C-alpha positions as CSV (number, residue, x, y, z in Angstrom):
1,X,151.3,12.9,154.9
2,X,151.4,13.6,151.1
3,X,148.3,11.4,150.5
4,X,146.3,13.4,153.2
5,X,147.1,16.7,151.5
6,X,146.1,15.4,148.1
7,X,142.8,14.1,149.5
8,X,142.2,17.5,151.1
9,X,142.8,19.3,147.9
10,X,140.6,16.9,145.9
11,X,137.8,17.3,148.5
12,X,138.2,21.1,148.2
13,X,137.9,21.0,144.5
14,X,134.9,18.6,144.5
15,X,133.0,21.1,146.7
16,X,133.7,23.9,144.2
17,X,137.2,25.1,145.0
18,X,137.4,28.8,145.5
19,X,133.8,29.1,144.3
20,X,132.6,26.9,147.1
21,X,131.0,29.8,149.2
22,X,129.2,31.3,146.1
23,X,128.0,27.9,145.0
24,X,126.6,27.0,148.4
25,X,124.8,30.4,148.5
26,X,123.3,29.8,145.1
27,X,122.1,26.3,146.2
28,X,120.5,27.7,149.3
29,X,118.7,30.4,147.2
30,X,117.5,27.8,144.8
31,X,119.3,29.3,141.8
32,X,121.1,26.0,141.1
33,X,119.9,22.5,142.2
34,X,121.2,20.9,145.4
35,X,122.4,17.8,143.5
36,X,123.6,17.3,139.9
37,X,120.7,16.9,137.5
38,X,121.0,14.5,134.5
39,X,119.9,16.0,131.2
40,X,119.3,13.7,128.3
41,X,120.1,16.3,125.6
42,X,122.3,17.6,124.0
43,X,124.1,14.3,123.4
44,X,126.4,12.8,120.9
45,X,125.2,10.1,118.6
46,X,127.9,7.7,117.3
47,X,127.2,7.2,113.6
48,X,129.9,7.3,111.0
49,X,130.8,10.8,112.2
50,X,129.7,11.8,115.7
51,X,126.5,13.9,115.5
52,X,125.2,16.2,118.3
53,X,121.4,16.2,118.7
54,X,119.5,18.6,121.0
55,X,116.2,16.8,121.6
56,X,114.4,13.5,121.0
57,X,112.7,14.6,117.8
58,X,116.1,15.6,116.3
59,X,117.5,12.3,117.4
60,X,114.8,10.3,115.7
61,X,115.2,12.4,112.5
62,X,119.0,11.8,112.4
63,X,118.7,8.1,113.2
64,X,116.3,7.7,110.3
65,X,118.8,9.3,107.9
66,X,117.7,12.9,108.2
67,X,119.7,16.0,109.0
68,X,120.4,17.7,112.2
69,X,119.1,21.1,113.1
70,X,122.6,22.6,112.4
71,X,122.7,20.9,109.0
72,X,119.2,22.2,108.1
73,X,120.2,25.7,109.1
74,X,123.4,25.4,107.0
75,X,121.3,24.4,104.0
76,X,118.8,27.2,104.6
77,X,121.7,29.7,104.8
78,X,123.0,28.3,101.5
79,X,119.6,28.7,99.8
80,X,119.3,32.2,101.1
81,X,122.7,33.1,99.7
82,X,121.8,31.5,96.4
83,X,118.6,33.5,96.2
84,X,120.5,36.7,96.8
85,X,123.1,35.9,94.1
86,X,120.2,35.3,91.7
87,X,118.7,38.7,92.6
88,X,115.7,37.3,94.4
89,X,114.8,39.4,97.5
90,X,114.6,36.8,100.2
91,X,113.7,37.4,103.8
92,X,116.4,35.9,106.2
93,X,113.5,34.5,108.3
94,X,112.2,32.3,105.4
95,X,112.1,28.6,105.9
96,X,113.9,26.1,103.6
97,X,110.5,25.2,102.0
98,X,109.8,28.9,101.2
99,X,113.3,29.4,99.8
100,X,113.0,26.4,97.6
101,X,109.6,27.6,96.3
102,X,111.0,31.0,95.6
103,X,114.0,29.6,93.8
104,X,111.8,27.3,91.7
105,X,113.5,26.2,88.5
106,X,116.6,28.0,89.4
107,X,117.2,25.4,92.1
108,X,118.1,22.9,89.3
109,X,120.7,25.3,87.7
110,X,124.3,24.4,88.6
111,X,125.8,26.8,91.2
112,X,128.7,27.5,88.8
113,X,126.2,29.2,86.4
114,X,125.0,31.4,89.3
115,X,128.6,32.3,90.2
116,X,129.4,33.2,86.6
117,X,126.2,35.2,86.3
118,X,126.9,37.0,89.5
119,X,130.5,37.8,88.4
120,X,129.3,39.1,85.0
121,X,126.6,41.2,86.6
122,X,129.2,42.7,89.0
123,X,131.5,43.4,86.1
124,X,128.8,45.0,84.1
125,X,127.8,47.3,87.0
126,X,131.4,48.2,87.5
127,X,131.9,49.1,83.8
128,X,128.6,51.2,83.8
129,X,129.8,53.1,86.8
130,X,133.2,53.8,85.2
131,X,131.5,55.0,82.0
132,X,129.2,57.3,83.9
133,X,132.0,58.8,85.9
134,X,134.1,59.4,82.8
135,X,131.2,61.1,81.1
136,X,130.7,63.3,84.2
137,X,134.4,64.2,84.3
138,X,134.3,65.1,80.6
139,X,131.2,67.3,81.1
140,X,132.8,69.1,84.0
141,X,136.0,69.7,82.0
142,X,133.9,71.0,79.1
143,X,132.0,73.4,81.5
144,X,135.3,74.6,83.0
145,X,136.9,75.0,79.6
146,X,133.9,77.0,78.2
147,X,134.8,79.9,80.5
148,X,138.5,79.4,79.9
149,X,139.9,80.3,76.5
150,X,143.3,78.8,77.2
151,X,143.6,77.0,73.8
152,X,142.8,80.2,71.9
153,X,145.3,82.2,73.9
154,X,148.0,79.6,73.6
155,X,147.5,79.5,69.8
156,X,147.6,83.4,69.6
157,X,150.8,83.6,71.6
158,X,152.6,80.9,69.6
159,X,151.6,82.5,66.4
160,X,153.4,85.6,67.7
161,X,156.4,83.5,68.4
162,X,156.0,83.4,72.2
163,X,156.7,80.0,73.7
164,X,153.9,79.1,76.1
165,X,154.9,77.2,79.2
166,X,152.3,74.4,80.0
167,X,152.1,75.6,83.6
168,X,150.8,79.1,82.6
169,X,147.3,80.0,83.7
170,X,144.8,81.8,81.4
171,X,145.6,85.0,83.3
172,X,149.3,84.7,82.7
173,X,148.7,84.0,79.0
174,X,146.4,87.1,78.7
175,X,149.1,89.2,80.4
176,X,151.8,87.9,78.0
177,X,149.5,88.6,75.0
178,X,148.8,92.2,76.2
179,X,152.6,92.7,76.5
180,X,153.1,91.3,73.0
181,X,150.4,93.6,71.5
182,X,151.8,96.6,73.4
183,X,155.3,96.1,72.0
């Protein structure tokens, strides 16, 4: 009896399991083929490492020592990144040939030089931004200080022997100076 149950279960699964009704409807509508269809591609080629190819042209290229579509795309992405690092405006849709042409002599430069150049350019941009921000802060403080005679008031009060608390506002210092002058 256990063998019969196992055979029934396997038969159920072979027909599609719980999806059997939906699959049979799709076969009747023609959305999926009645019988399994063999597709030649994609397939794995057994070279030193296994390589997946997606069509006959790619298979011929790989078997003759060329690169797969995925490897070519990876190389194209690398060239695109390299162009951006060098400041070359590159369109993401450009081919490997166009990217190599745009990079020109820079293709022969070692990637480490590009990395160092990129880091230095980023550091320079950062330092310029910091300097510009510090200059703007100094300018704003100078503008604010021009209308505020805190230093003069502080000196006047201390010359009269009044200790000025660092937290005092200009108004407080004026009030203290008026009291000192009135006394």
